[in-house]
N, C-alpha and C positions, 0 to 999 in steps of 0.2 A: 503493499498498500502505499503511495507516494502521495506527498501535499506541496502545491508550489503555492506560497504564500506571500503577499503583496500588502503590505502597510498603506492603505489606502485615506484619502481624505472623504471619499465618496464611489459610491458603486453601484451598479443597476445591472438588472437582467431584462433584457427584452424580447420577448415572444411574439411574433406578426406584429410587430412595431407596438406594439403594446408594453407598457411598464410591467413587470411582472412582479419585483421587488426591488428592492432599494434599499441602502444603507447610507450612515453619513460617517464620520471617523470609524476606522477599525482595521479588520482586516478580509481582503477576499483570498478564500481558499478553494484553490482547484485539486479537487479529490481524484486521483488514480485511482482504481483498484484492478488487484493481479490476481491472476489464476491462484489458488489456493489460500487467498486472502478469508480473514475470519475474525471474530470479535477481540480476540486478543488485540489484532492488529487496530483494530476500530478505538478500541479502550486506550491503546499504547499514545496512539496519535492525538484524539481528543484531549487527554489530558496533558500532553505536553504543550497544544497549542494554546491553553490558557493558560500556562505560565512564562510564555516566551515575552522575553525583556525586549521589544522592539519600539520602545520612547522612553524619552528622558524622565529623569525621578522626577516626581509630582512637584517636591519643594525646591529644586535647583534644576533649572533647565540644561545648568551646564554637565549635569552627570546625565551621560548616553548611556543608553539599553541599561535601564533601571527600574522601567515598569512594564505591565501585562497590560493586556485589553483589558481583564477583569479590573486591576487596578485602576482604571484611566473610567471603567463605564464605557466602553466603547462597543462596537459590534462585529458580528460577524457576518458574510455570506459566502454560502457552502456551495459550489458549482461542480456537478459531475464531469470529470474529466478521461475519458479511456482515451484517448490519445496520448497522454503521459507515459504509456506503455508503448507505442510505436516503435516498431523496430525496423533497417532499411537495409535488407541483403539486395534489394533492388530500389529504383527510384520511389515505385509506388509503397507505401507504407503498408507495414504487416500489423496487425492487431492481434495476434493470436494470445500475447502474453495476458490482455485485459481480458477481465472477468467480466462475460456479457449477460445478458437478461435478467430474469427475476432476481436470481441469487445476487448479484451486483447491487440490484437496488436495492434488496435487504440490508445490505451491507450500510449502503449510502445513509438509509433512513435512521438504521443503529448509529452511526455515526452522528447524524444531526440531533438524535437524541440525546446524544451523549454529552455534545458540544451544548447543549440548551440546560443539562442538567448540571454543566459546570460554569455556566454563565447565568442565565436566565431564558425563558421560552421567548421572549417579547426582542432579545437581545439577539439573535439568531434568524437569518432570512435565509432562502435558498433558491435555486433555477429551480427547474422542471426536468427530473431524470429522464433522459432520452430524447428530450426536444431539442430541435434547432433552435441556439440561442444566438443573442447578441450580448456581448458582455460589455459594457462602457466603465472605466475608473479612472482615476486621477490618482497616479503611483506618487505616495508622500515620500519624498526623498531623493531618489527613488530607493526603496527599501526592497528588495525580495529577496526572499528566501526558500530553502526546499528542505523538506523532512521524509525520511524514509523510514519505515519501520521494519522491525526485524520480520523474515517471511516466517511462515508457519514451521519450516525445518529447523529454523536456526533459534540460540538461544543466547541471551546476552551473558548467562553464568555457565563460564568453562566446563565447570564440574557437570552440572546437566547436561550440557551437550555432550560430554565423555559418556556417560550414563546412558544417553539414547541411541548413541553411534550403533550397540550391537544389535539393536532392532532394525535397523538397515542393512539386512543381511544380504549378501552377495547373491542368494539364491533367489531374491525377490525378482531380479532384473530379468533373468531369463525368461520367467514366466509372461511376465509383460510382453519382450519381444515374441517369444516364440506364438502368443496368441496373435501379435500383428502380421508374423508370416503367415499364418493362415486363418483368413479372416472365416474363412467358410467353418473353420470348427470352434467358433467361438461360441452357436448356438448351442455346442451340445456340453459347453465346458462346466456350467451350472446351471442348466437350464433356463436362462435368460437368453434375449433374444439377439441376434449379430449386432443391432444398432443399439442396442443399451451396454456391451460390451466394449463397444469402439468410443460412446460418448466418455465412459468412466477412462478409456485408454489416452483419447485425447484431452481429459481433464488434466493429464498429468505430462502431456508432451504436445508438440505442435503437429508429428506427421505420424503416420502410424509407424513408420519404421525407426522412430527416433526423435531428433533435433533434424533430420535433413531430410528432404521428400526421397523417395524411391519408387522401384517399380510397382511396390504396393499399394502405395498412393494413387498411382493412375491407374493401376489394376481395378483400384475400387471405386474411383470417381468413374471409369468409364461404364462399370456395370450398373452403380446407381442412374447414371445419366442416361444409359438404355432401357431400363425399367422405369425411367419418368416420372422417380420418386424423389422430391426434394425432403433433405432430413428438416424436421422439427425442432430436434434438441439442441441446445445451445451451441455445445462444443463440436457437434458435428457439423450443423449447419455453418458454423465458424469457418470450419476443416473445409467443407465444401464449398463455399464462396472464395474460398482463396484458393484453392486449386484450379479454381473455374477461370480464373483470373490470369492463368498462364496460358499459352499456346498451348495445341497438340504435340507438335516438335519439341516444344521443352520438356512437356512431361513425358516423350517416348526417352529421352536423354536421362531420365530418373532412373532406370533401369542400372545405368555403372554404379548407381550407389549402393544397389541392393547388392551388385557382384563384391564390392568391396566391403560391407556390412556383414555377409557370409562368409 
């Protein structure tokens, strides 16, 4: 989970040329939610935002970086921003790292709720999740900082990380890779449908074969296209749209990646 934080004298969100929300002095928060994020990341970042000292001391303006948004009674404007996790292996952005759908919206709402508990409900305004928005602001300073929460697989406590490490056994990886190599066998592994198994797989990695596309991605995409079925589950839909953005020639080249992986 990532926050781009801007200290502002004012900020507003417009939707369809109408003002949706606005704040005066405070912080504009652009919130990006990544695959694997959860309430741990929500609570970590929301608590930190409330304590950031981004303004001068209340009694002595010469003392910089001494007071928080809470100390000053200022406001927050929280705007969802999945593009913070864009990657660029080619000029077209790839958003597979960003969490999509209702899962991300739930964490966004949880973050807003946590911020309101740290400040006050009337001090926190929002954009509209998933909407096309225009964000206007006057950056004060300018001051722009970034906060990134530890991922769900990381720990700030070294001893905790060490104790958690054995659970990530090497034998876990082959089962995932094996499932990706044989999509047709997924339906018989635990009784669930192939699409459910692919959805689970793609939640952990961007492609069926891992972190690079290979013949498995091309084969599965061709099969789904020929059957005329568009996936409705979030990770599978994102994968399908991303693979569709490549040309047929590019997908045919992916076979070389499978040779290397095998």
